DORO-538546 format. One record per residue: x, y, z of N, C-alpha, C, O, CB in turn; residue in three letters; residue number from 1. Coordinates in steps of 0.001 Angstrom, whole numbers. Each point is the difference from the previous one (the first is absolute). Glycine has a CB too. Layout:
      n.u      n.v      n.w     ca.u     ca.v     ca.w      c.u      c.v      c.w      o.u      o.v      o.w     cb.u     cb.v     cb.w  resn  resi
        X        Y        Z        X        Y        Z        X        Y        Z        X        Y        Z        X        Y        Z   ALA   NUM
...
***
This chain:
      n.u      n.v      n.w     ca.u     ca.v     ca.w      c.u      c.v      c.w      o.u      o.v      o.w     cb.u     cb.v     cb.w  resn  resi
    73312   132496    -7564      380     1374      481     1293      114      906      706     1008      -47    -3175     -565      -67   MET     1
     2755    -1533      954     1286       20      138     1368     -163     -678     1122      244      445    -2506     -599      814   ASP     2
     1019      -95    -2382     1100      167    -1147      228     1408     -233     1162      399       70    -1807    -2471    -1243   LEU     3
     -272     2877      909      -11     1275     -299      776     1092     1116      837      875     -222    -3058    -1706    -1085   VAL     4
     1733      500     2271      768      457     1128     1567     -448      302      801      770      531    -3153     -715      262   PHE     5
     2664    -1341    -1185     1533      -62     -212      591      195     -958     1230       26      -12    -1327    -1144     1173   PHE     6
     -609     1295    -2157      608      705    -1396      390     1449      593     1171      374       65    -2849    -1679    -2125   ALA     7
      683     2013     2448      277     1474      434     1402     -127      953     1045      527     -383    -3898      306      386   GLY     8
     2775    -1561     1239      933       23      569     1235     -287     -333      928      576      568    -2392     -712      442   SER     9
     1705     -886    -2074     1301     -198     -738      561     1078     -843     1203      255      -59    -1889    -2427       56   LEU    10
     -521     2976     -840      609     1251     -726      358     1244      775      989      649     -339    -2286    -1428    -1447   PHE    11
      351     1244     3075      655      863      596     1140     -457      582      935      764     -238    -2770      256      427   PHE    12
     2233    -2253      689     1175     -234      662     1144      280    -1084     1102      459      300    -2237    -2208     1398   LEU    13
      869     1527    -2563      909     -169    -1418      739     1408       14     1198      268       95    -2981    -1916    -1741   PHE    14
      658     2458     1518      369     1566     -123      567      546     1200      880      837     -200    -2677     -490    -1318   ILE    15
     1511     -613     2751      505      -27     1318     1190     -352       45      780      819      487    -2596    -1193      278   SER    16
     2376     -966    -1257     1404     -594       -5      898     1269     -824      849      791      412    -1724    -3755     -494   THR    17
      264     2750    -1247      955      669    -1058      314     1455      582     1201      264       55    -2267    -1609    -2239   LEU    18
      312     2188     2560       34     1422      965     1165     -102      511     1042      485     -441    -3297     -165     1170   HIS    19
     2043    -1202      584     1132     -170     1139     1231     -300     -741      998      662      283    -2525    -1602     1581   TYR    20
     1595       97    -2710     1360     -289     -691      575     1160     -667     1210      225       34    -1902    -2473     -415   LEU    21
     -305     3129     -341      550      998     -562      271     1389     1092      538     1083     -232    -1733    -2218    -2057   LEU    22
      761      748     3175      557     1027     1187     1303      154      222      471     1091      320    -2189    -1574      741   TYR    23
     2669     -955    -1256      955     -207      492     1266      532    -1565     1216      147     -123    -2660    -2319     2364   LEU    24
      384     2281    -3024      835      584    -1159     -226     1287     -122     1014      691      -84    -1021    -2553    -1090   VAL    25
    -1158     2480     1134     -348     1394     -115     -690      348     1133    -1134     -428      214     1054      408    -2515   TYR    26
      717      830     3121     -398      622     1244    -1209     1212     -142      136     1058      614     2429    -1663      155   GLN    27
    -3662      369    -1567    -1021      752      -23     -784      103      750     -623    -1039      218      921      851    -1668   ASN    28
     -637     1201     2100     -925      106     1289    -1436     -679     -381     -678     -566      857     1879     2958        8   PRO    29
    -1632    -2275    -2342    -1180     -519     -166     -509    -1479     -150    -1119     -509       49     1331     2548     -775   VAL    30
     1325    -2629      480     -282    -1454       59     -318     -741      958     -863     -871     -106     1978     1040    -1188   VAL    31
     -501       58     2302     -526     -827     1132    -1420      305      222     -676     -971      339     2873      901      741   PRO    32
    -2896     1365    -1211    -1098      136      644    -1131     -832    -1472    -1205     -201      149     2128     2928     1863   HIS    33
     -354    -2981    -2956     -584     -895    -1011      229    -1633      601     -843     -897       24     1434     2835    -2200   VAL    34
      438    -1971     2514       56    -1569      551    -1063     -192     1661     -747     -898      389     3875      698    -1656   ALA    35
    -2810     1188     1716    -1169     -158     1303    -1429     -316     -414     -619    -1002      360     1878     2767      934   ARG    36
    -1726     -780    -2107    -1424       53     -431     -270    -1152     -785    -1155     -423      -45     1075     2812       46   PHE    37
      925    -2911     -579     -503    -1449     -683      330     -905     1131     -224    -1187     -235      746     1559    -2440   SER    38
     -157     -156     3565       94    -1094     1110    -1233     -155      519     -486    -1128       84     2669     1571      542   LEU    39
    -2840      639     -219    -1457      389      313     -935     -824     -809     -799     -895      274     1445     3243      237   TYR    40
     -266    -1729    -1627    -1144     -916    -1137       28    -1630      355     -898     -729      423     1473     2503    -2717   LEU    41
      842    -2059     1945        8    -1023      307     -490     -952     1462     -440    -1149      -38     1900     2128    -1744   THR    42
    -1289     -322     2760     -955     -307     1229    -1471     -259     -294     -614    -1015      328     2101     2456      941   LEU    43
    -2065     -194    -2052    -1235      -70       10     -425    -1346     -921     -906     -785      280      813     3484      194   ALA    44
      867    -2752    -1493     -393    -1438     -995      350    -1319     1122     -964     -702      303     1907     1863    -3193   ALA    45
      -22    -1389     3304      149    -1201      752     -761       85     1103      -20    -1030      675     2086      647    -1422   GLN    46
    -2911     1597     1272     -802     -412     1022    -1627     -321     -851     -814     -833      401     2469     2461     1731   THR    47
    -1819     -830    -3239     -825     -731     -422        0    -1735     -712     -971     -638     -407      627     3239      430   GLY    48
     1420    -2904       13      413    -1182     -574     -404    -1165     1474     -471    -1103     -276     2733     2445    -1763   PHE    49
    -2105    -1089     3031     -230     -858     1208    -1389      351      384     -494     -661      913     2943      559      -76   PHE    50
    -3326     1259    -1517    -1415      175      467     -726    -1129     -968     -926     -769      258     1033     3604      494   ALA    51
      477    -2691    -1673     -849     -959    -1103      371    -1259       62     -822     -824     -401      612     2427    -1150   ALA    52
     1421    -2052     2019      340    -1274      464     -793     -590     1316     -194    -1184      276     2426     1844    -1335   ARG    53
    -2623      481     1774     -795     -352     1167    -1374      -78     -229     -662     -653      806     2228     1613      456   PHE    54
    -2298     -252    -2496    -1178     -438     -477     -481     -926     -598    -1185     -333       42     1361     1788       96   ALA    55
      879    -2085     -894      -61    -1340     -400       74    -1116      736     -793     -920     -199     1479     1869    -1260   GLN    56
      477    -1030     2605      383    -1043      377     -140     -179     1523      -97    -1055      626     1416     1107    -2633   GLY    57
    -1307     1394     2526     -455      191     1460     1693       59      774       79      365     1173    -2983    -1993    -1331   GLY    58
     3828     1345     -406     1610      157      713      405      612    -1041      -62     -490    -1127      701    -1508     2599   ILE    59
     -101     3329    -1160      561      667    -1113     1431      213     -320      288      795     -894    -2188       78     1241   PRO    60
     2905    -1567      359     1255     -557     -104      498    -1165      921     -607     -417      986      923     2599    -1775   PHE    61
      666    -2559      401      822    -1016      757     -831    -1532     -215      147    -1000      702      796     3047     1285   GLY    62
    -1684    -1915    -2961     -285    -1550     -602      953     -764     -822       52    -1230       -6    -2156     1996      -56   THR    63
     2874       34     -648      527     -706     -895     1326     1205     -390       40     1177      362    -2574    -2861    -1186   ASN    64
     3472      986       41     1492      669     -480     -464     1342     -728      608     1053      191      863    -3502     -689   MET    65
    -2651     2354     -402     -344     1372     -854     -282     1142     1014      420     1137     -216    -1562    -2461    -1829   TYR    66
      402      998     3192     -817      977     1002     1413      682      592      370     1167     -134    -2950    -2771      920   GLU    67
     3276      464      -61      875      374      714     1278      820     -477      738      607      776    -1766    -2432      227   SER    68
     1176     1767    -2249     1104      959     -761     -484     1705      122      400     1068      465      147    -3286    -2453   LEU    69
    -1610     1670     1276     -949     1799      232     -124      381     1286      357     1168      155    -2001    -1429    -1923   VAL    70
     1231     -337     2864     -113      401     1209     1444      587      702       16     1042      656    -2057    -2781     -674   PHE    71
     3294      869     -237     1123      349      244      594     1249     -538      895      624      568     -884    -2786     -297   PHE    72
     -628     2530    -1535      649     1107     -727     -890     1144      566      401     1164       23      488    -2462    -2314   SER    73
    -1999      956     2704     -752      836      397      774      678     1670      205     1183      273    -2482    -2664    -1946   TRP    74
     2512      472     2387      597       42     1402     1178     1011      -43      185      874      847     -833    -3386     -309   CYS    75
     1671     2214    -1982     1280      842      -17     -540     1309      -38      198      818      898     1366    -2389    -2090   ILE    76
    -2175     1771      277     -910     1423     -568      -82      445     1572      934      656      462    -2776    -1395    -3040   ILE    77
      805      410     3344     -136      612     1347     1037      246      477      225     1207       93    -1877    -2089      325   ILE    78
     2714      -38       83      961      193      766      928     1378     -341      343      900      766     -574    -3518     -473   ALA    79
      501     2437    -1722      772      944    -1076     -668     1583      770      660      808      653     -611    -2782    -3530   TYR    80
    -1332     2040     2585     -591     1108       12     -186      279     1858     -130     1166      374    -1116    -1606    -3252   LEU    81
     1248     -203     3471       31      434     1418     1507      252      431      173      797      921    -2379    -2177     -401   LEU    82
     3188      845    -1033     1174      501       57      610     1383     -253      772      699      656     -925    -2738    -1004   VAL    83
     -579     2221    -1053      398     1474     -309    -1054      870      624      -61     1132     -480     1218    -1682    -1765   THR    84
    -1951      284     3156     -320      845      652     1165      882     1369     -158     1103      524    -2156    -2680    -1525   VAL    85
     3173      777     1168      692      402      846     1464      556     -506      767      884      381    -2236    -2439      998   LYS    86
     1459      627    -2386     1624      356     -621     -492      121    -1958     -413     -929     -694     2456    -1086     3141   TYR    87
    -1835     3257    -2815     -423      565    -1096     1648     -356    -1038     1043      654        0    -3254     1524     1432   GLN    88
     1859    -3444    -2215      944     -556     -452     -351     -565    -1074      -56    -1220      149      933     1091     1673   VAL    89
    -1188      540    -3035     -758     -778    -1134     1053     -768     -764     -377     -840     -817    -1514     2614      533   PRO    90
     3267    -1543      493      919    -1217     -406     -337    -1228      504      -14     -995     -724     1704     2385      614   ALA    91
    -1923    -1419     1098     -882    -1569     1011     -642     -623    -1061      225    -1181     -266    -1075     2173     2742   VAL    92
       -1     -243    -3167     -982     -419    -1078      637     -495    -1199     -710     -642     -775     -812     2253     1571   GLY    93
     2539    -1455    -1037      634     -774    -1096      661    -1458      269      394     -848     -800        1     3177        4   ALA    94
     -416    -2315     1997      252    -1371      385     -976    -1265      767      288    -1183      185     1688     2684     -183   PHE    95
    -2902     -934      261     -982     -554     1076    -1224     -355     -921     -525    -1106      131     1335     2633     2090   VAL    96
    -1330     -540    -3238     -979      259     -342      167    -1224    -1681    -1070     -414     -447      754     3440     2170   ILE    97
     1499    -3419    -2382      113     -850     -596     -312    -1274      504     -578     -849     -680     1816     2253     -197   PRO    98
     -875    -1579     2062     -219    -1378      495    -1627     -180      -75     -507    -1064     -354     2777     1038     2035   ILE    99
    -3095     1269    -1281    -1348     -285      -54     -598     -579    -1447     -970     -711     -261      904     2560     2104   SER   100
     1069    -1231    -2642     -796     -110    -1639      217    -1428     -248     -853     -674     -577     1415     3135     -649   PHE   101
      566    -2954     1646      425    -1049     -774     -741    -1114      684      -17    -1061     -624     2320     2016     -141   ILE   102
    -2995     -920     2066     -896     -791      333    -1370      -59     -835     -475    -1042     -452     1680     1385     2529   LEU   103
    -1694      768    -2196     -853       17     -835       20     -326    -1169    -1048     -478     -434      703     1580     1598   VAL   104
     1403     -988    -2015       34     -388    -1393      292    -1611       14     -313     -740     -932     1193     3237       86   ALA   105
     -314    -2871     1896       76    -1700      151    -1377     -546      171     -255    -1134     -405     2541     1138     1616   ALA   106
    -3181      731     -640    -1463     -583      489     -572        6    -1329     -779     -928     -215      380     1883     2741   ALA   107
      660      134    -3783     -398     -191    -1319     -130    -1174     -845     -829     -397     -819     1611     2193     1115   ALA   108
      627    -2334      313      262    -1611     -950     -354    -1016      866      385    -1132     -289     1684     1718    -1099   PHE   109
    -2705     -422     2366     -745    -1199      252    -1240     -724     -647     -862      560     -677     1792      337     2369   LEU   110
     -877    -2192    -1382    -1307     -188    -1423    -1132       43      708    -1071      180     -581     2114    -1830    -1163   PRO   111
     -968     1474     3238    -1527     -187     1024       74     1009      497      795      263      902    -1120    -2412     -196   ASP   112
     -649     3071    -1288     -712     1270      408    -1245      -79      554     -235      940      760     1320      -31    -2336   LYS   113
    -1902    -1654     1465    -1426     -300      341     -125     -197     1232      997     -379      615    -1438     -488    -2460   GLY   114
     -814     1069     2552     -482     -374     1521     -618    -1496     -198    -1028     -274     -619      338     2970     1504   ILE   115
     1417    -3444     -323     -704    -1552      -40     -447     -289     1450      -80      885      851     1687    -1927    -2822   GLY   116
    -1905     -318     2202     -592     -442     1101     1095      496     1151     1129     -470     -144    -2538    -1645    -1115   GLU   117
     1257     2774     2087      976      372     1600     -236    -1359      575    -1120     -510       47      648     3362      698   ILE   118
     1570    -3424     -307      228    -1121      811     -642      629     1352     -235     1181      257     2533    -2304    -1544   PRO   119
    -2496        5     2038     -785      120     1479     1082      728     1002     -357      765      897    -1198    -3210    -1192   PRO   120
     2898     2113       29      937      447      772      457     1569     -133      624      681      814      -56    -3121     -909   ALA   121
    -1050     2768    -1112      404     1429     -189    -1208      899      371      202     1215        4     1480    -1835    -1901   LEU   122
    -2940      146     2214    -1342      464      648      108      365     1366     -824     -392      826     -337    -1017    -2247   LYS   123
     2097     2116     1706      105      693     1394      655     1352      218     1067      440     -427    -1008    -2647     1064   SER   124
    -1013     2760      168      626     1413      239     1508      287      548      460     1134      139    -2839     -784      289   TYR   125
     2945    -1336     -193     1454      208      625      592       86    -1306     1015      696       19     -912    -2031     2346   TRP   126
     -465      745    -3777      743      189    -1136      234     1434     -311     1188      267     -187    -2042    -2349     -574   LEU   127
       89     2988      667      380     1640     -412      682      623     1180      799      906     -238    -2911     -509    -1301   PRO   128
     1929     -716     2624     1025      198     1108     1310     -225      -88      862      872      106    -2434    -1312      945   ILE   129
     1789     -888    -1273     1528     -382      -88      267      368    -1218     1139      467        6     -972    -2322     1433   HIS   130
     -649     1892    -2545      442      667    -1317       85     1524      -40      897      314     -783    -1929    -2227     -262   VAL   131
      572     2745     1470      380     1395      443      843      256      774      622     1034     -243    -2269     -682      -70   THR   132
     1999    -1042     1403     1098      267      998     1238     -547     -234      972      418      629    -2537     -293      841   LEU   133
     1678    -1101    -2377     1025     -781     -928      563     1019    -1010     1164      381     -119    -2461    -2694      283   SER   134
      203     2665     -863      666      705    -1347      306     1507      297      870      630     -601    -2268    -2197    -1082   PHE   135
      716     2012     2526      700     1407      658     1186      -11      620      843      883     -157    -2785     -269      552   MET   136
     2059    -1465      237     1665     -417      681      773     -152    -1116      995      723      -36    -1572    -2116     2102   GLY   137
      379      577    -3083      958     -480    -1026     -289     1203     -764      973       13     -754     -917    -2738      758   ASP   138
     -760     3755     -310      170     1288     -811      599      820      680      632      716     -776    -2356     -897     -363   ALA   139
     1934      579     2497      773      548      609     1719     -646     -102      982      739       67    -3387      -90     1277   LEU   140
     2467    -1929    -1491     1306     -371     -217      562      259    -1190     1211      123     -187    -1625    -1569     1578   PHE   141
     -575     1549    -2341      707      391    -1453      115     1721      -85      413      570    -1010    -1627    -2938     -366   ALA   142
      892     2892     2285      578     1490      398     1134       66      525      740      975     -136    -2599     -317      515   MET   143
     2194    -1885      418     1149      189      468     1171     -884     -725     1221      101      122    -2534      564     1982   ALA   144
      650    -1432    -2782      978     -650    -1392      320     1439     -678     1113      502      158    -2474    -3216     -845   PHE   145
      506     3265       42      450     1152     -857      967     1331      668      900      655     -526    -3248    -1393     -691   ALA   146
     1900      796     2230      804      825      854     1622     -714      164      961      688     -342    -3439      152     1689   SER   147
     2653    -1956     -918      935     -726     -246      896      123    -1074     1147      443       66    -2469    -1500     1002   GLY   148
      606      550    -2273     1004      202    -1284      436     1378     -151     1132      313     -370    -2247    -2084     -882   VAL   149
        1     2749     1606      381     1355     -208     1283      557      879      713      990     -163    -3234     -728     -421   MET   150
     2521    -1036     1325     1260      486     1542     1359     -620     -918      914      744     -354    -2590    -1407     3484   TYR   151
     1650     -533    -3387     1164     -403     -515      335      404    -1234     1162     -227     -336    -1427    -1362     1593   LEU   152
     -826     2419    -2442      700      324    -1023      252     1417      657      388      581    -1014    -1349    -2162    -1108   ILE   153
      992     2203     2771     -193     1527      545     1408     -280      863      832      906       31    -3969     -151      171   GLN   154
     3325    -1644      293     1561       21      959      710     -654    -1133     1173       -3      374    -1733     -406     2519   GLU   155
      502     -196    -4173      793       -3    -1130      496     1408     -294     1203      237     -102    -2445    -2218     -738   LYS   156
      257     2958      698      247      984     -619     1041     1056      696      946      701     -360    -3189    -1293     -619   GLN   157
     1657      354     1962      831      972     1095     1616     -414      -17      953      774       93    -3225     -624     1671   LEU   158
     2294    -1526    -1904     1642     -597      125      770      242    -1149     1231        3      -21    -1868    -1871     1363   LYS   159
     -192     2093    -2409      537      338    -1218      665     1289     -240     -567      935      566    -1020    -2333    -1163   SER   160
     2538     1680      -23      613     1323      -17     -806     1101    -1111      162     1219       51     2273    -2570      637   LYS   161
    -3239      715    -1589     -537      691     -832    -1489     -628      226     -135    -1014     -686     2337     1581     -930   LYS   162
    -3433     -225     2439    -1185      -27      156     -674     -139    -1181      378      822     -834      -44      254     2656   PRO   163
    -1307    -1911    -2249     -704      262    -1464    -1225      740      587      -83      576     1085      849    -2853    -2706   GLY   164
    -1664     2134      689     -974     1148      -40    -1101     -627     1079     -718      855      519     1153      125    -3296   ALA   165
     -608    -2014     3085     -887     -931     1004      480      620     1151     -859      -34      880      602    -2326    -2022   LEU   166
     1519     3039     1570       35      273     1273     -692     1505      406     -155      396     1155     2293    -2037    -1199   TYR   167
    -2421     2194     -884     -729     1108       91    -1415     -224       21     -678      842      589     2418      199    -1578   TYR   168
    -2298    -1996      470    -1324     -324      143     -480    -1043      971    -1194     -281      -97     1277      994    -2032   ARG   169
      579    -1307     2998     -235     -965      743      -97      980     1501      512     1117       79      771    -3339    -1782   LEU   170
    -2014     1575     2798        0      652     1196     1295     -394      705      548    -1096     -116    -3085     1172      201   PRO   171
     2927      863      599     1733     -291      899     -772    -1337      924    -1185     -299      144     2815     3532      425   ASN   172
     -124    -3955       51      147    -1111      599     -999      342     1449     -776     -830      472     3456      145    -1748   LEU   173
    -2573     1381     1558     -828      119     1710    -1626     -338     -532     -755     -813      532     2490     3278      983   ASP   174
    -2028    -1642    -2660    -1458      -64     -156     -481    -1385     -195     -942     -550      570      973     2770    -1518   VAL   175
      918    -2781     -115     -128    -1133     -494       74    -1185     1453     -949     -776      109     2062     1870    -2766   LEU   176
     -396    -1137     3315      168     -574     1090    -1488       44      848     -726     -978      182     3425     1611     -376   ASP   177
    -2907      491      573    -1284      227      658    -1180     -464     -581     -926     -247      773     1913     1977       -7   MET   178
    -1201    -1950    -2301    -1039     -231     -601      206    -1999      141    -1010     -703      -31      822     3637    -1764   ILE   179
     1195    -3379     1897      268    -1246      -10     -570     -424     1281     -784     -947      -56     2748     1089    -1443   ASN   180
    -1722      378     2641     -101      -40     1508    -1347      150      268     -462     -921      673     2618     1836     -190   TYR   181
    -2948      -27     -804    -1356      454      -14     -945    -1410     -559     -752     -745      629     1597     3610    -1140   ARG   182
     -515    -2853     -654     -687    -1167     -875      276    -1309      794     -962     -766       44     1353     1943    -2475   ALA   183
      667    -1551     3023      314    -1245      837     -540      -16     1166     -318    -1129      374     2167      923    -1299   LEU   184
    -2100     1172     1739     -563      261     1268    -1483     -104     -158     -609     -460      967     2521     1916     -264   THR   185
    -2591    -1106    -1756    -1402     -322     -266     -436    -1248     -692    -1096     -555       83     1034     2794     -105   ALA   186
     1017    -2556     -615     -318    -1494     -939     -142    -1426     1148     -805     -912      187     2622     1970    -2631   GLY   187
     -582     -618     2999       84    -1259      903    -1105     -470     1046     -428    -1154       25     2698     1795     -291   PHE   188
    -2605      172      957    -1644     -405      898    -1350     -182     -905    -1070     -333      508     1906     1958     1540   PRO   189
     -652    -1343    -3597     -964     -335     -722      246    -1314     -553     -860     -878      -50      377     3126     -294   LEU   190
     1889    -2390     -148       99    -1267     -440     -283    -1218     1277     -627    -1025     -265     2373     2183    -1674   LEU   191
    -1155     -864     3434     -464     -791      874    -1297     -216      319     -353    -1151      254     2124     1608      289   THR   192
    -2691      604     -502    -1365     -331      155     -582     -974    -1409     -821     -895      206      583     3382     1391   LEU   193
      678    -2245    -2799     -167     -744    -1124      163    -1144      168     -890     -768     -365     1366     2197     -715   GLY   194
      900    -2012     1786      -23    -1811      373     -503     -338     1015       44    -1188      320     1716      776    -1145   ILE   195
    -2416     1403     1670     -924     -170     1143    -1493     -311     -529     -749     -912      348     2263     2575     1096   ILE   196
    -1676     -869    -2176    -1369     -419     -621      -14    -1012     -651     -925     -786      203      375     2621     -356   THR   197
     1392    -2098     -673      215     -975    -1112      -36    -1415      821     -556     -937     -574     2117     2643    -1123   GLY   198
     -987    -1940     3054     -163     -968      737    -1203     -543      723     -234    -1152      367     2168     1887     -435   SER   199
    -2816      640      213    -1448      -68      425     -687     -568    -1062     -726     -970      219      778     2872     1207   ILE   200
       99    -1311    -2883     -778     -432    -1177      352    -1525      -12     -961     -768       29     1019     3120    -1459   TRP   201
      882    -2750     1401      679    -1422     -336     -539     -955     1300     -175    -1216      -66     2656     2289    -1303   ALA   202
    -2638     -465     2226     -921     -701     1020    -1441     -349     -285     -624    -1055      123     1998     2204     1297   GLN   203
    -1668     -106    -1782    -1529      -13     -401     -421     -843    -1464    -1106     -462     -281     1073     2960     1560   TYR   204
     1122    -2529    -1990     -186     -742    -1472      453    -1378      219     -751     -879     -422     1224     2945    -1097   ALA   205
      655    -2431     2122      478    -1006     -309      157     -982     1379      183    -1213      -93      832     2566    -2026   TRP   206
    -1123     -578     3507       -2     -458     1411     1203      -28      591      225     -381     1149    -1944     -826    -1579   GLY   207
     2618     1676     -478     1583      527      777      584     1288     -180      275      522    -1081      364    -2639      791   SER   208
     -475     2583     1413      903     1357     -293     1096      201     -273      522     1113      -55    -1516     -608     1072   TYR   209
     1675    -1866    -1298     1253       50     -635      514    -1424     -536      217    -1027      643      244     3047      877   TRP   210
     -321    -1745    -3021      523    -1428     -396     1251     -187     -759      261    -1014     -647    -2481      548      606   SER   211
     2984     1508      157     1223      -80     -850     -189     -170    -1573      726     -620     -776      272     -378     2846   TRP   212
    -2152     1703    -2332       51     -158    -1361      759     1088     -531      -67     1110      528    -1986    -2289     -585   ASP   213
     2919      912    -1151     1098      920     -886     -560     1359      245      770      699      659     -117    -2404    -2708   PRO   214
    -1616     2203     1756     -533     1515       72       71      510     1706      426     1095      366    -2323    -1553    -2732   LYS   215
     1355     -658     3293      304      440     1231     1276        4      475      315      885      795    -2228    -1473     -502   GLU   216
     2784     -311     -659     1394      -40      133      734     1386     -500      697      758      675     -942    -3379     -972   THR   217
     -131     2726    -1126      866     1372     -235     -588     1087      529      792      891      307       35    -1599    -2275   TRP   218
    -1860      897     2155     -703     1217      684      981     -168     1593      467     1077      372    -3574    -1171    -1811   SER   219
     3326     -728     2056      762      149     1250     1487      371     -442      629      854      625    -2178    -2621      730   LEU   220
     1962     1258    -2189     1309      520     -456      450     1305     -303     1104      485      249    -1309    -2312     -901   ILE   221
    -1169     2563     -149      120     1226     -280      -63      675     1055      906      796      245    -1605    -1075    -2121   THR   222
     -581       94     2908      335      510     1482      920       28      795      203      871      846    -1643    -1263     -960   TRP   223
     2128     -650     -117     1375     -157      926     1191     1228     -934      625      748      752    -1101    -4122      121   MET   224
      646     3479    -1846      783      810     -496     -247     1334      264      964      719      262     -648    -2266    -1675   ILE   225
    -1733     2133     1387     -176      993      478        6      347     1416      146     1142      434     -978    -1259    -2304   PHE   226
      681     -830     2491      431      290     1274     1136      -60      779      143      315     1181    -1825     -704    -1451   ALA   227
     2470      -51     -524     1495      188      272      485     1259     -476      950      418      663     -597    -2743     -820   ALA   228
     -760     3148     -908      227      968     -783     -208     1022     1093      810      904      209    -1444    -1879    -2589   LEU   229
     -517      796     3095     -670     1305      789      825     -273     1534      300      885      802    -3244     -701    -2196   LEU   230
     3164    -1422     1518      824      -39     1610     1299      332     -529      586      651      865    -1820    -2657      676   HIS   231
     2032     1840    -2674     1064      441      -50       63     1697     -251     1141      462      -11     -619    -2980     -666   THR   232
    -1432     3299      513     -343      923     -289      -84      723     1120      715      996      120    -1506    -1823    -1909   ARG   233
       33      500     2647     -373      343     1326     1175     -101     1055      563     1005      433    -2874    -1792    -1093   LEU   234
     2575     -254      969     1174     -748      750     1588      643     -161      653      650      816    -2223    -2870    -1273   THR   235
     1938     1748    -1000     1345       -1     -339      -26     1628     -621      905      766      331     -422    -3767     -844   VAL   236
    -1335     3355     -196       72     1541     -570      435     -289    -1352      629      871     -602       51      538     2764   GLY   237
     -952    -2601    -2756       29      -88    -1423     -877      838     -721    -1216       35      188     1853    -2115      146   TRP   238
      187     2978    -1432     -577      571     -892      505       51    -1016      747     -942     -265    -1542     1792     1509   ARG   239
      620      347    -2366      218      -37    -1412      225    -1074     -752    -1018     -464     -514     1663     2188     1001   GLY   240
      810    -2522     -826       47     -931    -1196     -551    -1125      607     -839     -745     -506     2829     1581     -780   ARG   241
    -1533     -924     2288     -500    -1627      660    -1344       83      197     -463    -1075     -381     2469      483     1752   ARG   242
    -2873     1298     -979    -1399      -72        8     -522       82    -1207    -1069     -561     -241     1030     1379     2194   ALA   243
      679     -139    -2854     -661      -57    -1560      -54    -1066     -637     -946     -308     -725     1600     2114      412   ALA   244
      718    -2740      577       79    -1319     -466    -1018     -992      669     -629     -853     -627     3026     1386      160   ILE   245
    -2470     -337     1681    -1242    -1132      548    -1150      240     -611     -750     -892     -398     1490      688     2583   LEU   246
     -999     1693    -2325    -1034      183     -262     -702     -799    -1535    -1039     -637     -178     1819     2790     1838   SER   247
      537    -1686    -2736     -141     -786    -1166     -397    -1159      112    -1075     -309     -513     2444     1368     -234   ILE   248
     -395    -2252     1636     -209    -1081      371    -1465     -570      488     -482    -1071     -368     2805     1592      682   ILE   249
    -2960      460      633    -1000     -116      463    -1470      -18     -848    -1079     -549      226     2713     1402     1433   GLY   250
    -1245     -170    -2511    -1000      501    -1130     -137    -1498     -969    -1004     -656     -280     1916     3723      218   PHE   251
      371    -3254     -258       44    -1352    -1081     -790     -749      750    -1147     -211     -395     3452      119     -733   LEU   252
    -1858     -446     2332     -783    -1021      802    -1543       34       -4     -745     -977      -77     2692     1068     1474   ALA   253
    -2307     1260    -1297    -1458      188      166     -528     -362    -1585     -976     -747      -65     1100     2808     2236   VAL   254
      469    -1570    -3454     -467     -496    -1384      151    -1565      -23     -926     -635     -505     1685     2893     -715   LEU   255
      213    -2865     1669       -9    -1547      118    -1055     -579      327     -583     -964     -496     2457     1049     1005   PHE   256
    -2157      750      623    -1228     -719     1167    -1182       29     -876     -668    -1035      -11     1443     2013     2538   THR   257
    -1196       75    -3320     -924      326     -411      -86     -424    -1635    -1102     -240     -494     1121     1937     2535   PHE   258
      967    -1757    -2684      -87     -879    -1350      732     -775        2     -525     -982     -525      -42     2252     -660   LEU   259
     1926    -1562     1580      931    -1502     -418     -790    -1205     1096      251    -1203      -79     2747     2610     -501   GLY   260
    -3823     -903     1425     -228    -1129      803    -1123     -832     -941      139    -1185     -300      454     2475     2836   VAL   261
    -1801     -399    -2970     -796     -477    -1068      401     -683    -1104     -656     -850     -603     -297     2393     1268   ASN   262
     2288    -1067     -973      103     -524    -1528     1221     -810       16      519     -416    -1035    -1616     2455     -182   LEU   263
     1642    -2304     2611     1243     -985     -343     -340    -1068      943      247    -1153     -356     1737     2854     -323   LEU   264
    -2734    -1409     2307     -373     -868      404    -1439     -421      429     -942      728     -314     3064     -326      519   LEU   265
    -2322    -1519      481    -1637     -146     -199     -674      382     1789      235     -501     1100      -18    -1955    -3548   ASN   266
     -981     3407     2049     -717      622      959    -1213     -239       57     -499      -13    -1125     1806     1388     1043   SER   267
    -2447    -1692     1391    -1422      172     -108     -136     1421     -129     -826      307     -860      150    -2299     2161   TYR   268
     1162     2843     -786       73     1289      716     -330     1176    -1180      -10     1193      304     1937    -2186     1623   ASN   269
***
């Protein structure tokens, strides 16, 4: 049953991604409504996916890469919908929702989608707490990344003597910078709590709060990047271009911590 929900989420997320990208080309007011409705259907399908996994194995997400990719996608959609409550900017969806789609599409190609025997280290209530806090923080950093990319594009358009069509479709620089700031200030505490709960879970599972495992090390590096970014924004007044670039670098560190460490380095987490 979980595979049916997974297929549904992939289909609806594709439809949503397609319509958000179309919105950059054709600013028909109907297009973002279709995209948003498809996102709600995606959330429903992904939630059904987690429920089905929970019914089969007892832990709905976080036990393997397959589940983690889908859950990260789910968190990005939630973060985007929360941001759009304050800022009605459908164009942002064209930059952040494709990330969510790529994650689910990547999960579709993973060979192991079944629910096997869950290792004893994962049978802890700290696991869903740690995973939820960490991925919600990372999802907000995806929003900061998207707003940073859009900021750089819009800034280039403004400096051009002949701005292209995107100039009239993207939010202004102040709105993009504010989205970036709000996403960072909400995501950083969640990342911090994710690292703390991860340390508690590590103590429970392996008898040590911190062992300098590659994933722990890169989590700390990522935390330091965003800590430095927030510090410079609050004390030095860094805004705009420099904040956008650091947000992009920070999210690349998030992706490496999540994917690169598992693929390239030896990590037991």
